[in-house]
N, C-alpha and C positions, 0 to 999 in steps of 0.2 A: 362526455368526453367535453369541455370548453373549447371556444372556437381556438385559444392561443396553444390548448393543450394537439387537438387536434394541425392546425398549423406545424408547432414543432415534430408531432409525429411524421407529418408527410416529409418535413426538412428531410429527416432523419433516416424515413424508409429513402428518401434519394440516391442520399448517400453514401446505403449500402447496396443503391443499385450500381454504383456507377467505382466496381475493382479495380485494383490497377493492373488494364490487361497488355502491358508491354511484359507483365511475370508469366500469362499465362504459357508463356514458349519454354521461359527455363527449367517452368514448375513440371510441364510436361516432358522434355527431356529427363528429368531426372527420374520423374515415376519408370519410365522406358529403361531410365538405368538399371531401375530398382529389379523389373521385371518385365517380358514387351504386354504389351495389352494391345486391347479394341477399344475404340471409341466411348461403347457407352460405358465397359467396364474401367478407365481412363477418368472417366466425369462423376463419376462417382469420388474415387482415388484423390481427386483435386481437392475433396470439401475438407482435408484433413488441410491443405492453407488457406485456407475461411478469406480465400481474395475477394469472396464478394459473390452476387449473380454469374456465374459463366453457362455456359446454355451446353446443347450439344452441337448446334452448329460453332460455336468460338470455338470446341473441343475439334471438330473434324479441317474447321479453318486452318486450324494449329499443324495437324496430322499432314494436312497437303501445304504447308507453306517447307516442314520442317522433312516431307520427301525428296520433294523440290527441289531443297539445296542440298538434297544429298545427303543431312541429317539423321536420316532415319529411312531402313526401309520397310514393305510389309508386304505380307504371304496372304493366300485366299484360304482359310482354316472352312472345316463346319462346324457350324456352331449348332442351332438346333434344326430340325429333321426338313429338307429341303430350300436349306437357309446357310450360304455360309457370311462369312465376318473375315473381315483384313485385320490382320494383327498386326502389330509396327513393333520392332524393336531397333535400337540402339546402331549406331554406325560407328565405326573409331573416329569418325569426323566430328561424330557428333559429343560424340566424350570431350574431345578436346576445345568443343565450344560451349559446352558445359563444365567446363576448367573456368575458363573465359568468362562467365557469366556470374560463379562464384565469385569473382572480384567486384564485379558489378553490384551486385546484392550486397556485398560488404560496406561498399561504399554508400551506398544507399541506408543501409542500417547506423551507418556513423552518422549519413546528414538527421536519417530520423532522429536516430538517437542529443541531436544538439536541439530540435524538437523541445523534446520532452524536457530538456536541462533548463531550454527560457521558462517554458510553461511550467514545471516546478519554481523555477527562483522569483515566478511572480507572487509566486506567498500566499495566493487566496486560498479560501476555504474549499472550491470546487477542486484544483488543482491537488490539494492533499487525497479530496476524497477520491478523484481521476488515481494517486498514487493506489491507492487502495484498490480500488473495485477494478483495475487491469490487471493490477498486479507484477508492475513493471518495474518499481521504487529500485528493486534490489540492482538493476541492471545501471541505477547510476547513481551510488550511494558513494560518498567517500569517506574516507580514513575518520577517527577522529577517536580524541585521546581518551583512551582508556581510562580512566579516575571515575570508580563508584560514586554515586552521592550518600550512599547508607554507611559508607565507610565504619565498615566489620570488621575486625578479623576474621582469618579464614581457618582458622583451626581448632573450629567445633563448629561440625555443620550440624546441626540440630533443632530443632522449630522451638525458638524461643518466641517472648512476647517483652519488650522492653518500654520506659517509656522515653516521651519529649524527652531530647537532651537540650543543652544550656550550649547555645551556639556563638554566643560571648556577642557583643554590641556587634551591630553593623553598620559602618561607618556613613549613613546616608543623612543624618541631621535629620528634625525633630518631624515624625510623622505632622502631616495638615491636621489641625485642629476644627473640633467639630462643630459647625454652625447650629445657630438657635432652631433653624427649617430642619436640618438633620436631626435633632436630637427630638422634634415632637414630631415627624414624622418616624424615624426609627425605621430598623432594618425590615429591609422588605426580600420574600423568598421568589428564587427565580428557580425556573426549572430547565432542565438540557433537552436538547429536541436532540434527541435522538439519531435523525438522518444526516443533522449537520455537526454532529459531533465523533470524532474520528481518532485512533489508536493507533500509531504506525510502527512496531517493534522492529528493528535494521541489527542485523546479526552478523561478524566475521565467522567465515568457516573457512575449513583449507583448498574449500573452489572459488572463493570469493565471496561477494555481498551476498547474503539473502533477508526476502523482506516478507513481516508478516502483518497484516491491516486487521480492525475492524473497524465497523460503521456499527451507530446502534448503543452508543455511552447513555450510561443512568444518571440519575440522582436530583439531587436541588443543591445552589446555595442561598447562604442567609446575608443578604453583605448593605451597608446605608449608600446610596448613592443622594446626590446632592449637584443639581444644575451639572448633570452628565459629565461626575466624576465622584469614582469609587472613592470615601472615606475608608480610612485601616483604625479610626478609633469611633467605635469598639469593633475591632479586626474584623473580617468575613469568617466566615465558619461555615460550612460544605461538607456532602459523602458525596464520592462517583463512584458507581460499581459496572461494571468492567462484563461484558460476559465472556469466558475467556475459549466456550466452541465456539466462538464466531471467527476467532482468528485464522486467519487465510491466508498462502502465499502463492495460489494460484496451481501450488503442485504437490497431487495429493497424498504423494509417499511423504514428502517432510512435514505435511500438518498433519499428517498424520501420526509419525513422527513424535512431532510437537507437543502434539494434546494429550502423547502416552507420558512423556519425560517431565509435563507437569501432572500430570495426575488430574485433568478438566474432567473428570467422573468425580472425581472425590471433590475435590475443590476448584466446582464452575465459575467463582465470580474474584473477582480481585476488587477489593478497593482501597479510595485513598481519601483520608480524612484531613482535612484542610483546618489548620489549627491557629494558625497565625498569620497574619498579611503584612508587610511593613514597603513602604516605598523602595524601591532600589535605588531610583535615578528620576531627576527629574522629569516628566514626561507621563509614558503608563507601563513601564519596569514596575515590575513587584516584586518581595523578596515574598517565597510561600514554606510557612512550616504544617510542618504533619507529617502523617502518618500513613504508612503504603502495604496492604498485608496481601501477601502474594504464595498461593503454593503452602498458607498455611501458617504464613510466619508473617510477625507485622515489625517492620522494621521504622523509627522515627528516618522521614527524608526531609530537603529542603531541596529548593531550587529555585532561579528567577526564569519570569514569565511578562508579554506584553501581556496584558490587559486592560481592553476598552467599553467606553462604553456606547454604543451605535446610537447614531441620532432616535433610534424609535425605541431606544429604551433599552436592547438589547444588551446580553456580558459578552466579549468575545475572551479565550482565552487562550492564549499558543507558547510553549515551551519545549523542552527538548531538555533531556537528563541522560547522563549513563549510570547504568545501575550494572552491580554483579551479581549473576544468579547462583552465587553459592553464599551469598549471602539472605537466598529464601531457602537453606540445603536440596539446591539443584543443584547435583555434578554436572559439571561440562560436558554437557552428552555427545556422544559419538551416532552417527545414522552410517550404518553398515562402513563404507571406507571415509565418510563425511565425518569432520569432528569440527563442531561448534564452540569458540573461544569463549569465557564467561561472560566477557564484557557488552552489555549490549545497547542499544542508544535507545530513548523509548521519541516521541515523539509525538503531541499531544493536542488539540487543536477541540476545544468546545464552546457551542455558544448555549446561549439559555436565555428564556423570557420569562 
């Protein structure tokens, strides 16, 4: 471990050792409302709340305060042979206080949600990675227009393969002409950086938004870059591969049902083939055309992305698009009492070097 990594690990450890201790009291009240308990047993149950490091003295201090304030009462019960232990239970006053605490926690939850939203709004790679790693994106998702980019009628839900479609002229003016340098350099191959390439799938359901994410997209892109600018002649091309078994929402039940519905064992990989690229606006906006293969079905797809060439020569591509899962022979799924709507928003960020 180098010095930088060691220093970072030390800072993270110190952060984890600083739990929100003010919430130990309502957490203990909640546990006692479920069933009476004693100190050591409550310490084990507190681990479910993931408040950080909480030791036995902290639990016993909390119990002492709750009993002194009339929110809990204790009695002596026999434990192991020759030992007695104090078992605590909630009082009616403690029930009232716990109810008040729930309003405080709701307010804290809303304020912390604002922190997450502001971090999400930075649009950085790390913010997107954090959404997937933390599984908190679904709590912050907003609505979107359910317009699929695959534009396929839903009368026939069978696997078919179609060729690229002619989307007509795009009103953006002529693409930049290639310079002599670009002709001599020719296309270069850029390989995706898996741990900096992420996919986020957001769906709407009868219980609210859900989010499934995957880190580790692989593939490569061939493109001509001159003086830090992407050339569209010849058009860039490339292939992205996404391991569908890596999709996760943080909820095991939802994840298992998703993998079953998309038949991840039979179709473990989704691929994106880039066929054409044209500038859609001055700057870094580009119109991409290609094919998406998912669940054994290939459809033409198109959309606009933000594509940048970083000073160190890496390429970054960020964009989002709405798809209709029925276009890929997947009926709108129902999980137990949960119904998933067919339009899904896909957010993609990849880095290549």
